[in-house]
Z-matrix of the N, CA and C atoms (Angstrom, degrees):
N
C 1 1.477
C 2 1.523 1 110.11
N 3 1.322 2 114.97 1 -54.15
C 4 1.458 3 119.77 2 -179.31
C 5 1.525 4 112.29 3 -58.37
N 6 1.363 5 114.62 4 -42.09
C 7 1.468 6 118.68 5 -178.99
C 8 1.519 7 110.69 6 -62.04
N 9 1.300 8 116.59 7 -39.06
C 10 1.468 9 120.85 8 -179.96
C 11 1.517 10 110.86 9 -63.30
N 12 1.328 11 116.28 10 -44.58
C 13 1.470 12 121.60 11 179.21
C 14 1.523 13 109.64 12 -60.46
N 15 1.349 14 115.85 13 -48.89
C 16 1.472 15 120.64 14 -178.74
C 17 1.525 16 109.85 15 -60.96
N 18 1.316 17 115.60 16 -44.27
C 19 1.468 18 120.46 17 179.83
C 20 1.529 19 110.57 18 -60.86
N 21 1.327 20 115.05 19 -45.54
C 22 1.468 21 119.83 20 178.53
C 23 1.522 22 110.89 21 -59.29
N 24 1.359 23 115.53 22 -45.60
C 25 1.464 24 120.28 23 179.57
C 26 1.521 25 111.02 24 -60.25
N 27 1.316 26 116.06 25 -45.43
C 28 1.469 27 120.16 26 179.45
C 29 1.533 28 110.48 27 -60.04
N 30 1.312 29 115.41 28 -42.85
C 31 1.470 30 119.62 29 178.94
C 32 1.522 31 111.01 30 -62.21
N 33 1.345 32 115.41 31 -43.96
C 34 1.469 33 120.20 32 179.80
C 35 1.527 34 110.10 33 -62.78
N 36 1.355 35 116.21 34 -46.74
C 37 1.474 36 120.43 35 179.59
C 38 1.532 37 109.49 36 -60.45
N 39 1.315 38 115.77 37 -45.63
C 40 1.464 39 120.56 38 178.40
C 41 1.513 40 111.05 39 -58.03
N 42 1.325 41 116.65 40 -44.75
C 43 1.467 42 122.25 41 -178.91
C 44 1.530 43 110.36 42 -63.97
N 45 1.342 44 116.42 43 -43.99
C 46 1.468 45 121.19 44 -179.74
C 47 1.526 46 109.96 45 -63.26
N 48 1.352 47 116.61 46 -45.88
C 49 1.472 48 117.82 47 -178.02
C 50 1.532 49 110.57 48 -66.81
N 51 1.324 50 117.69 49 -33.64
C 52 1.473 51 119.65 50 174.37
C 53 1.517 52 109.45 51 -61.80
N 54 1.317 53 115.06 52 -44.39
C 55 1.467 54 120.53 53 -179.87
C 56 1.532 55 111.05 54 -59.37
N 57 1.341 56 116.66 55 -46.61
C 58 1.467 57 118.70 56 -176.50
C 59 1.524 58 110.92 57 -68.80
N 60 1.339 59 117.35 58 -40.72
C 61 1.467 60 117.65 59 -179.15
C 62 1.531 61 109.21 60 -67.51
N 63 1.326 62 116.48 61 -35.19
C 64 1.468 63 120.12 62 176.60
C 65 1.534 64 109.70 63 -61.16
N 66 1.326 65 115.12 64 -41.11
C 67 1.467 66 120.29 65 179.49
C 68 1.531 67 110.68 66 -64.94
N 69 1.342 68 116.48 67 -40.98
C 70 1.472 69 120.47 68 178.66
C 71 1.515 70 110.38 69 -62.17
N 72 1.320 71 115.95 70 -45.21
C 73 1.469 72 120.24 71 178.75
C 74 1.521 73 108.66 72 -58.50
N 75 1.314 74 116.17 73 -43.17
C 76 1.462 75 120.29 74 179.56
C 77 1.522 76 111.74 75 -57.69
N 78 1.323 77 116.15 76 -45.12
C 79 1.477 78 118.88 77 -177.12
C 80 1.522 79 111.36 78 -65.38
N 81 1.318 80 116.20 79 -41.80
C 82 1.468 81 118.92 80 176.02
C 83 1.526 82 109.86 81 -62.61
N 84 1.327 83 114.97 82 -42.69
C 85 1.476 84 119.62 83 179.03
C 86 1.530 85 110.97 84 -61.46
N 87 1.341 86 115.20 85 -43.90
C 88 1.479 87 120.16 86 -179.61
C 89 1.531 88 108.95 87 -61.06
N 90 1.337 89 116.73 88 -44.93
C 91 1.469 90 120.46 89 179.79
C 92 1.527 91 110.49 90 -62.33
N 93 1.338 92 117.16 91 -43.40
C 94 1.473 93 120.49 92 178.08
C 95 1.515 94 110.22 93 -61.29
N 96 1.323 95 115.55 94 -42.66
C 97 1.472 96 120.09 95 -179.24
C 98 1.527 97 111.83 96 -65.09
N 99 1.330 98 116.02 97 -31.93
C 100 1.467 99 120.71 98 177.11
C 101 1.530 100 109.59 99 -60.75
N 102 1.337 101 116.48 100 -47.99
C 103 1.476 102 119.58 101 -179.13
C 104 1.532 103 111.27 102 -70.54
N 105 1.340 104 116.00 103 -32.48
C 106 1.476 105 119.01 104 175.08
C 107 1.523 106 110.08 105 -63.41
N 108 1.340 107 115.67 106 -42.75
C 109 1.470 108 120.60 107 -179.96
C 110 1.536 109 110.44 108 -65.61
N 111 1.350 110 116.72 109 -37.14
C 112 1.473 111 120.00 110 175.10
C 113 1.526 112 110.17 111 -63.18
N 114 1.330 113 115.51 112 -42.77
C 115 1.460 114 121.48 113 -178.00
C 116 1.512 115 112.66 114 -61.76
N 117 1.337 116 114.87 115 -41.64
C 118 1.471 117 118.76 116 -177.22
C 119 1.529 118 111.05 117 -96.66
N 120 1.347 119 116.05 118 4.78
C 121 1.473 120 122.00 119 -177.90
C 122 1.535 121 110.26 120 48.18
N 123 1.318 122 114.82 121 48.15
C 124 1.467 123 121.47 122 -174.29
C 125 1.534 124 110.94 123 -95.55
N 126 1.337 125 114.99 124 97.10
C 127 1.472 126 120.89 125 -177.55
C 128 1.516 127 113.31 126 -58.99
N 129 1.328 128 116.54 127 -42.48
C 130 1.465 129 120.07 128 -174.87
C 131 1.522 130 110.43 129 -66.19
N 132 1.338 131 115.84 130 -45.92
C 133 1.468 132 120.00 131 178.26
C 134 1.519 133 110.17 132 -61.56
N 135 1.338 134 115.59 133 -44.10
C 136 1.461 135 120.64 134 -176.61
C 137 1.531 136 110.61 135 -61.94
N 138 1.314 137 117.09 136 -43.81
C 139 1.468 138 121.47 137 -177.14
C 140 1.535 139 111.24 138 -58.34
N 141 1.323 140 116.63 139 -31.97
C 142 1.466 141 120.50 140 -179.04
C 143 1.534 142 112.32 141 -74.69
N 144 1.329 143 116.62 142 -18.71
C 145 1.471 144 120.36 143 -173.97
C 146 1.529 145 113.27 144 -91.64
N 147 1.331 146 116.57 145 -16.48
C 148 1.471 147 120.04 146 -170.44
C 149 1.523 148 112.37 147 -104.78
N 150 1.344 149 115.79 148 154.67
C 151 1.466 150 120.11 149 167.71
C 152 1.538 151 105.90 150 -73.04
N 153 1.323 152 118.80 151 -175.82
C 154 1.481 153 117.90 152 -175.13
C 155 1.520 154 113.38 153 -75.39
N 156 1.351 155 116.40 154 -1.82
C 157 1.467 156 118.88 155 167.67
C 158 1.524 157 107.93 156 -147.98
N 159 1.315 158 115.73 157 156.95
C 160 1.456 159 120.58 158 -179.49
C 161 1.525 160 109.17 159 -129.01
N 162 1.325 161 116.04 160 126.91
C 163 1.463 162 120.91 161 177.16
C 164 1.528 163 107.79 162 -96.39
N 165 1.338 164 116.96 163 127.16
C 166 1.465 165 119.94 164 172.62
C 167 1.524 166 107.91 165 -112.79
N 168 1.333 167 115.25 166 135.08
C 169 1.472 168 120.15 167 -177.50
C 170 1.524 169 109.44 168 -128.00
N 171 1.322 170 114.92 169 147.12
C 172 1.466 171 122.12 170 172.05
C 173 1.529 172 105.78 171 -123.00
N 174 1.316 173 117.08 172 100.27
C 175 1.464 174 121.54 173 -174.75
C 176 1.528 175 111.73 174 -57.91
N 177 1.345 176 116.60 175 -48.34
C 178 1.469 177 120.35 176 -174.04
C 179 1.530 178 112.11 177 -64.78
N 180 1.334 179 115.91 178 -27.82
C 181 1.474 180 119.18 179 -177.19
C 182 1.518 181 111.86 180 -105.13
N 183 1.347 182 115.34 181 6.72
C 184 1.458 183 120.95 182 178.57
C 185 1.529 184 111.28 183 49.98
N 186 1.340 185 115.08 184 47.98
C 187 1.464 186 121.01 185 -173.84
C 188 1.528 187 108.47 186 -122.31
N 189 1.323 188 115.08 187 138.92
C 190 1.463 189 119.64 188 178.73
C 191 1.512 190 109.58 189 -142.73
N 192 1.325 191 115.91 190 138.18
C 193 1.470 192 119.89 191 177.76
C 194 1.520 193 109.03 192 -139.11
N 195 1.317 194 116.26 193 137.22
C 196 1.464 195 120.65 194 176.42
C 197 1.523 196 108.98 195 -108.95
N 198 1.326 197 114.73 196 124.20
C 199 1.471 198 121.34 197 178.22
C 200 1.527 199 109.22 198 -105.23
N 201 1.331 200 117.06 199 140.18
C 202 1.464 201 118.69 200 162.22
C 203 1.529 202 105.04 201 -75.94
N 204 1.331 203 117.80 202 166.04
C 205 1.463 204 120.02 203 179.19
C 206 1.535 205 109.46 204 -57.76
N 207 1.337 206 116.97 205 -42.40
C 208 1.480 207 121.20 206 -179.36
C 209 1.527 208 110.44 207 -60.56
N 210 1.327 209 116.89 208 -44.18
C 211 1.472 210 120.80 209 179.95
C 212 1.523 211 110.95 210 -64.90
N 213 1.341 212 115.36 211 -38.42
C 214 1.469 213 118.01 212 -179.70
C 215 1.532 214 110.43 213 -69.00
N 216 1.334 215 116.62 214 -34.84
C 217 1.473 216 120.35 215 176.71
C 218 1.532 217 109.80 216 -63.19
N 219 1.330 218 115.80 217 -37.21
C 220 1.472 219 120.76 218 177.72
C 221 1.532 220 109.50 219 -65.92
N 222 1.339 221 116.05 220 -41.75
C 223 1.463 222 120.40 221 177.07
C 224 1.527 223 110.63 222 -62.65
N 225 1.326 224 115.84 223 -38.64
C 226 1.467 225 121.64 224 179.93
C 227 1.533 226 110.87 225 -62.34
N 228 1.337 227 116.03 226 -37.99
C 229 1.480 228 120.37 227 177.19
C 230 1.533 229 109.55 228 -65.62
N 231 1.338 230 115.68 229 -39.46
C 232 1.473 231 120.53 230 177.34
C 233 1.527 232 109.16 231 -61.69
N 234 1.329 233 115.68 232 -48.48
C 235 1.467 234 121.68 233 -179.01
C 236 1.529 235 110.89 234 -59.78
N 237 1.341 236 115.87 235 -39.44
C 238 1.475 237 121.94 236 -176.27
C 239 1.524 238 112.25 237 -62.71
N 240 1.333 239 116.56 238 -31.25
C 241 1.464 240 121.74 239 -178.75
C 242 1.533 241 110.90 240 -55.48
N 243 1.340 242 116.89 241 -33.17
C 244 1.469 243 121.17 242 -174.57
C 245 1.530 244 113.20 243 -91.78
N 246 1.357 245 116.23 244 7.23
C 247 1.485 246 121.67 245 179.46
C 248 1.532 247 112.32 246 50.91
N 249 1.335 248 117.19 247 66.05
C 250 1.465 249 119.80 248 -173.91
C 251 1.532 250 113.84 249 -75.56
N 252 1.330 251 115.12 250 152.57
C 253 1.462 252 121.83 251 168.88
C 254 1.521 253 107.57 252 -123.86
N 255 1.323 254 114.97 253 113.45
C 256 1.471 255 121.33 254 175.52
C 257 1.524 256 107.08 255 -101.22
N 258 1.320 257 116.57 256 131.39
C 259 1.458 258 120.27 257 178.95
C 260 1.524 259 108.82 258 -124.66
N 261 1.330 260 115.57 259 129.51
C 262 1.468 261 120.36 260 176.48
C 263 1.531 262 107.40 261 -84.50
N 264 1.327 263 116.84 262 113.04
C 265 1.474 264 120.52 263 -179.79
C 266 1.524 265 110.57 264 -88.20
N 267 1.335 266 115.93 265 -35.48
C 268 1.472 267 121.53 266 176.78
C 269 1.519 268 107.38 267 -150.67
N 270 1.330 269 115.98 268 149.13
C 271 1.465 270 118.36 269 175.08
C 272 1.524 271 109.13 270 -155.65
N 273 1.331 272 115.84 271 134.38
C 274 1.463 273 119.12 272 177.37
C 275 1.514 274 109.51 273 -149.04
N 276 1.329 275 113.88 274 154.49
C 277 1.453 276 118.87 275 175.83
C 278 1.522 277 109.06 276 -97.52
N 279 1.342 278 116.09 277 131.61
C 280 1.464 279 121.29 278 174.35
C 281 1.525 280 106.43 279 -123.05
N 282 1.325 281 116.99 280 109.33
C 283 1.470 282 121.01 281 -176.42
C 284 1.523 283 110.03 282 52.94
N 285 1.334 284 116.79 283 -116.21
C 286 1.476 285 117.99 284 -174.81
C 287 1.526 286 112.23 285 -98.04
N 288 1.346 287 117.60 286 0.42
C 289 1.473 288 118.66 287 -179.26
C 290 1.530 289 110.48 288 -111.80
N 291 1.320 290 115.29 289 163.96
C 292 1.462 291 120.66 290 173.04
C 293 1.518 292 107.33 291 -118.23
N 294 1.342 293 115.82 292 131.65
C 295 1.471 294 120.74 293 176.33
C 296 1.524 295 108.07 294 -104.68
N 297 1.318 296 115.28 295 135.88
C 298 1.463 297 119.04 296 -177.86
C 299 1.521 298 110.88 297 -137.61
N 300 1.330 299 114.47 298 144.77
C 301 1.467 300 120.93 299 172.27
C 302 1.527 301 105.55 300 -109.66
N 303 1.327 302 115.65 301 119.00
C 304 1.462 303 120.93 302 -168.03
C 305 1.528 304 110.90 303 -123.46
N 306 1.328 305 114.50 304 136.11
C 307 1.471 306 120.76 305 173.83
C 308 1.529 307 107.37 306 -109.24
N 309 1.339 308 116.30 307 134.83
C 310 1.467 309 119.82 308 178.65
C 311 1.532 310 110.14 309 -133.21
N 312 1.330 311 114.91 310 131.28
C 313 1.463 312 120.01 311 172.35
C 314 1.533 313 106.95 312 -134.36
N 315 1.311 314 117.11 313 145.19
C 316 1.460 315 121.74 314 172.15
C 317 1.529 316 107.18 315 -157.11
N 318 1.320 317 117.29 316 -176.83
C 319 1.476 318 120.32 317 -175.75
C 320 1.535 319 111.44 318 -62.97
N 321 1.316 320 116.54 319 -34.77
C 322 1.472 321 120.94 320 179.64
C 323 1.532 322 110.16 321 -70.43
N 324 1.341 323 116.11 322 -48.20
C 325 1.466 324 120.66 323 -179.17
C 326 1.535 325 110.41 324 -65.39
N 327 1.341 326 117.39 325 -40.11
C 328 1.475 327 121.08 326 177.71
C 329 1.518 328 110.21 327 -56.43
N 330 1.339 329 115.25 328 -41.66
C 331 1.465 330 120.03 329 -178.54
C 332 1.531 331 111.42 330 -71.97
N 333 1.338 332 116.79 331 -47.25
C 334 1.468 333 120.87 332 -173.70
C 335 1.532 334 112.73 333 -79.20
N 336 1.324 335 115.42 334 -36.89
C 337 1.467 336 120.20 335 -166.62
C 338 1.534 337 112.80 336 -118.30
N 339 1.334 338 116.29 337 -15.61
C 340 1.478 339 124.92 338 177.89
C 341 1.530 340 114.44 339 72.82
N 342 1.310 341 118.26 340 -35.17
C 343 1.478 342 122.38 341 -179.27
C 344 1.530 343 109.12 342 -127.79
N 345 1.345 344 117.72 343 163.88
C 346 1.469 345 119.51 344 179.74
C 347 1.526 346 112.30 345 -58.41
N 348 1.339 347 114.89 346 147.56
C 349 1.469 348 121.19 347 172.77
C 350 1.531 349 106.59 348 -92.36
N 351 1.327 350 116.06 349 130.42
C 352 1.471 351 120.31 350 -179.23
C 353 1.526 352 109.01 351 -115.37
N 354 1.325 353 115.81 352 127.99
C 355 1.469 354 120.39 353 -177.12
C 356 1.527 355 111.02 354 -132.01
N 357 1.331 356 114.71 355 157.40
C 358 1.463 357 121.28 356 166.65
C 359 1.522 358 107.41 357 -96.75
N 360 1.335 359 116.26 358 133.31
C 361 1.456 360 119.98 359 -179.44
C 362 1.523 361 110.45 360 -129.71
N 363 1.335 362 114.29 361 149.34
C 364 1.464 363 120.46 362 175.59
C 365 1.525 364 107.24 363 -119.10
N 366 1.329 365 115.15 364 125.20
C 367 1.468 366 120.50 365 -179.42
C 368 1.524 367 107.74 366 -105.86
N 369 1.347 368 115.53 367 125.80
C 370 1.468 369 120.27 368 179.61
C 371 1.525 370 109.59 369 -111.22
N 372 1.327 371 114.71 370 152.18
C 373 1.462 372 120.29 371 -172.00
C 374 1.519 373 111.89 372 -125.29
N 375 1.326 374 114.26 373 151.86
C 376 1.454 375 121.29 374 165.17
C 377 1.523 376 103.92 375 -116.72
N 378 1.323 377 116.90 376 105.40
C 379 1.466 378 121.84 377 -168.67
C 380 1.524 379 109.42 378 56.04
N 381 1.341 380 116.94 379 -117.12
C 382 1.467 381 118.88 380 -176.67
C 383 1.521 382 112.79 381 -106.60
N 384 1.317 383 116.34 382 20.96
C 385 1.476 384 119.89 383 179.03
C 386 1.529 385 109.37 384 -119.93
N 387 1.311 386 115.77 385 149.00
C 388 1.467 387 120.59 386 179.35
C 389 1.523 388 109.17 387 -79.92
N 390 1.332 389 115.49 388 129.15
C 391 1.475 390 119.81 389 -179.21
C 392 1.523 391 111.62 390 -109.59
N 393 1.369 392 116.82 391 -27.51
C 394 1.469 393 117.72 392 177.20
C 395 1.527 394 111.92 393 -154.88
N 396 1.322 395 113.54 394 150.24
C 397 1.467 396 122.48 395 175.36
C 398 1.522 397 106.02 396 -124.37
N 399 1.315 398 115.66 397 118.73
C 400 1.463 399 119.49 398 -178.95
C 401 1.528 400 109.89 399 -115.83
N 402 1.328 401 115.25 400 123.61
C 403 1.466 402 120.11 401 173.75
C 404 1.521 403 106.29 402 -87.06
N 405 1.336 404 115.66 403 108.18
C 406 1.465 405 119.83 404 -173.09
C 407 1.520 406 112.20 405 -90.51
N 408 1.339 407 116.96 406 -22.66
C 409 1.466 408 118.89 407 -176.74
C 410 1.520 409 110.63 408 -158.41
N 411 1.323 410 115.51 409 138.37
C 412 1.466 411 120.91 410 170.64
C 413 1.523 412 107.25 411 -95.17
N 414 1.315 413 116.81 412 111.25
C 415 1.466 414 120.84 413 -177.02
C 416 1.529 415 109.28 414 -84.86
N 417 1.327 416 115.96 415 -46.14
C 418 1.472 417 120.58 416 175.30
C 419 1.521 418 107.34 417 -120.41
N 420 1.314 419 115.64 418 103.45
C 421 1.467 420 120.49 419 176.36
C 422 1.517 421 108.87 420 -158.13
N 423 1.317 422 115.93 421 113.30
C 424 1.454 423 120.94 422 179.56
C 425 1.526 424 108.83 423 -95.86
N 426 1.319 425 114.11 424 96.01
C 427 1.456 426 122.46 425 -175.78
C 428 1.528 427 112.33 426 -55.26
N 429 1.352 428 116.10 427 -46.27
C 430 1.468 429 119.50 428 -173.38
C 431 1.532 430 111.49 429 -66.88
N 432 1.345 431 117.65 430 -41.74
C 433 1.479 432 121.06 431 177.18
C 434 1.517 433 110.16 432 -61.29
N 435 1.325 434 115.13 433 -48.38
C 436 1.460 435 122.11 434 -177.14
C 437 1.530 436 110.42 435 -58.63
N 438 1.327 437 116.30 436 -50.84
C 439 1.472 438 121.60 437 -176.31
C 440 1.526 439 111.05 438 -66.91
N 441 1.337 440 116.47 439 -41.74
C 442 1.473 441 120.44 440 -179.47
C 443 1.541 442 110.41 441 -61.01
N 444 1.337 443 116.67 442 -48.33
C 445 1.466 444 120.66 443 -179.27
C 446 1.529 445 111.36 444 -66.18
N 447 1.335 446 115.59 445 -36.71
C 448 1.468 447 119.53 446 178.83
C 449 1.536 448 110.47 447 -66.34
N 450 1.339 449 116.06 448 -45.78
C 451 1.477 450 119.83 449 179.57
C 452 1.530 451 111.43 450 -63.16
N 453 1.332 452 116.05 451 -40.58
C 454 1.473 453 120.69 452 178.55
C 455 1.518 454 111.73 453 -58.19
N 456 1.330 455 115.93 454 -48.71
C 457 1.471 456 118.98 455 -176.16
C 458 1.529 457 110.55 456 -69.49
N 459 1.333 458 117.26 457 -38.70
C 460 1.473 459 120.09 458 -179.46
C 461 1.528 460 110.66 459 -62.84
N 462 1.330 461 117.19 460 -46.43
C 463 1.475 462 118.21 461 -177.93
C 464 1.533 463 111.00 462 -71.09
N 465 1.337 464 117.23 463 -34.59
C 466 1.472 465 120.27 464 178.65
C 467 1.535 466 110.62 465 -65.85
N 468 1.335 467 116.42 466 -42.39
C 469 1.476 468 120.83 467 178.45
C 470 1.527 469 110.05 468 -65.36
N 471 1.346 470 117.02 469 -41.87
C 472 1.476 471 121.17 470 177.01
C 473 1.527 472 110.69 471 -52.42
N 474 1.337 473 115.53 472 -45.52
C 475 1.467 474 120.02 473 -176.38
C 476 1.519 475 112.93 474 -77.02
N 477 1.329 476 116.83 475 -40.01
C 478 1.468 477 119.96 476 -168.86
C 479 1.526 478 115.43 477 -104.26
N 480 1.313 479 117.57 478 -27.55
C 481 1.475 480 120.44 479 -178.01
C 482 1.528 481 110.45 480 -139.89
N 483 1.341 482 116.54 481 64.95
C 484 1.478 483 119.20 482 -177.19
C 485 1.532 484 112.97 483 -57.49
N 486 1.351 485 116.46 484 -20.46
C 487 1.487 486 118.54 485 179.40
C 488 1.530 487 111.56 486 -64.59
N 489 1.339 488 117.12 487 -18.95
C 490 1.469 489 120.55 488 -179.98
C 491 1.537 490 112.51 489 -97.44
N 492 1.333 491 116.80 490 2.24
C 493 1.469 492 120.80 491 179.55
C 494 1.525 493 111.95 492 -50.06
N 495 1.324 494 115.54 493 144.47
C 496 1.468 495 119.69 494 177.88
C 497 1.512 496 112.89 495 88.95
N 498 1.354 497 117.17 496 -1.35
C 499 1.477 498 120.13 497 -177.57
C 500 1.527 499 111.99 498 -60.12
N 501 1.333 500 116.35 499 -27.99
C 502 1.462 501 120.75 500 -172.69
C 503 1.531 502 112.26 501 -66.11
N 504 1.334 503 116.92 502 -37.69
C 505 1.469 504 119.97 503 -172.10
C 506 1.523 505 113.82 504 -105.72
N 507 1.334 506 116.98 505 -1.89
C 508 1.463 507 120.25 506 -177.48
C 509 1.528 508 109.24 507 -89.22
N 510 1.352 509 115.98 508 91.87
C 511 1.465 510 119.04 509 -176.75
C 512 1.531 511 111.24 510 -90.38
N 513 1.347 512 114.65 511 57.28
C 514 1.463 513 121.65 512 171.47
C 515 1.527 514 106.04 513 -120.93
N 516 1.303 515 116.31 514 172.81
C 517 1.475 516 119.51 515 178.96
C 518 1.528 517 110.21 516 -58.38
N 519 1.337 518 116.79 517 -43.37
C 520 1.476 519 121.83 518 178.83
C 521 1.527 520 110.17 519 -60.20
N 522 1.337 521 116.12 520 -44.98
C 523 1.463 522 121.01 521 178.43
C 524 1.527 523 111.30 522 -61.58
N 525 1.325 524 116.09 523 -40.80
C 526 1.464 525 121.28 524 179.13
C 527 1.526 526 111.05 525 -62.58
N 528 1.336 527 116.41 526 -42.47
C 529 1.470 528 120.79 527 179.78
C 530 1.527 529 110.39 528 -65.41
N 531 1.330 530 116.44 529 -37.85
C 532 1.479 531 120.44 530 175.72
C 533 1.530 532 110.40 531 -62.95
N 534 1.333 533 115.23 532 -43.06
C 535 1.467 534 121.49 533 -179.78
C 536 1.536 535 109.69 534 -59.64
N 537 1.337 536 115.16 535 -46.42
C 538 1.465 537 121.28 536 -179.37
C 539 1.525 538 110.66 537 -61.97
N 540 1.325 539 114.94 538 -42.80
C 541 1.467 540 121.24 539 178.42
C 542 1.533 541 109.54 540 -61.94
N 543 1.332 542 116.26 541 -43.43
C 544 1.472 543 121.53 542 179.07
C 545 1.531 544 110.37 543 -59.25
N 546 1.339 545 116.39 544 -44.32
C 547 1.467 546 120.61 545 179.77
C 548 1.534 547 110.33 546 -62.20
N 549 1.345 548 115.79 547 -45.46
C 550 1.474 549 120.14 548 -179.39
C 551 1.522 550 110.88 549 -60.93
N 552 1.336 551 116.86 550 -48.02
C 553 1.468 552 121.38 551 -179.14
C 554 1.528 553 110.59 552 -60.84
N 555 1.325 554 115.70 553 -44.56
C 556 1.469 555 121.28 554 -178.39
C 557 1.532 556 110.44 555 -63.18
N 558 1.340 557 115.51 556 -45.99
C 559 1.471 558 120.28 557 -179.07
C 560 1.527 559 110.33 558 -63.37
N 561 1.330 560 116.39 559 -46.61
C 562 1.465 561 120.55 560 -179.07
C 563 1.513 562 110.75 561 -59.75
N 564 1.302 563 116.20 562 -45.30
C 565 1.464 564 121.70 563 -178.27
C 566 1.527 565 109.88 564 -62.00
N 567 1.317 566 115.91 565 -44.24
C 568 1.465 567 119.13 566 -178.19
C 569 1.522 568 112.39 567 -71.48
N 570 1.340 569 117.03 568 -31.78
C 571 1.465 570 120.19 569 174.90
C 572 1.509 571 110.48 570 -66.76
N 573 1.357 572 115.84 571 -39.74
C 574 1.465 573 120.42 572 178.00
C 575 1.533 574 109.28 573 -59.74
N 576 1.333 575 115.66 574 -45.74
C 577 1.478 576 120.21 575 179.68
C 578 1.531 577 110.57 576 -61.73
N 579 1.327 578 115.87 577 -42.09
C 580 1.469 579 119.37 578 -179.57
C 581 1.524 580 109.78 579 -64.27
N 582 1.354 581 116.32 580 -39.45
C 583 1.475 582 119.91 581 -179.30
C 584 1.515 583 110.40 582 -63.20
N 585 1.334 584 117.75 583 -37.56
C 586 1.479 585 121.64 584 179.26
C 587 1.513 586 110.96 585 -62.90
N 588 1.336 587 115.21 586 -29.91
C 589 1.473 588 118.41 587 -176.40
C 590 1.515 589 112.51 588 -72.42
N 591 1.369 590 116.59 589 -23.12
C 592 1.465 591 118.74 590 -176.53
C 593 1.523 592 111.06 591 -75.38
């Protein structure tokens, strides 16, 4: 009798621990798939990973934004314009959250920041769906370079291409294309000036 009870308990404990480790693997997998979907700008894959809204937070800047899935898909199209590369440098599961160290470079970041931006992020879940992404720390981020290059391009566009005004804050695909155009025009103009100096 006793042996049967003990055996049953062991089986139950074994089954429960299998279940929890399976769940942990799932969360890590879901987090990996999130960055893969960002990398390939894959709307369909991304939509399957999220709850019906996604909260993004920036701890250092005390900033928070809630996206509906549709709004986040629009943001994803904006992001895709710059051909981003997201790289997972570290990732681990802690209880119900996943912590990740992420490197991101794209045409916009290359122009503004010159090198990849590296951040620590915390991914939170509601069951098996992502409910929030929090950027807890900027590990590699040169504020002064970023701001200087951003201010330069904004004032140059204001003076020379007012038709592209507002490109900085328009996080839609159209806004992204304007931003890219602004970068190209600015770079070309400055290269022309540099060539004259030789």
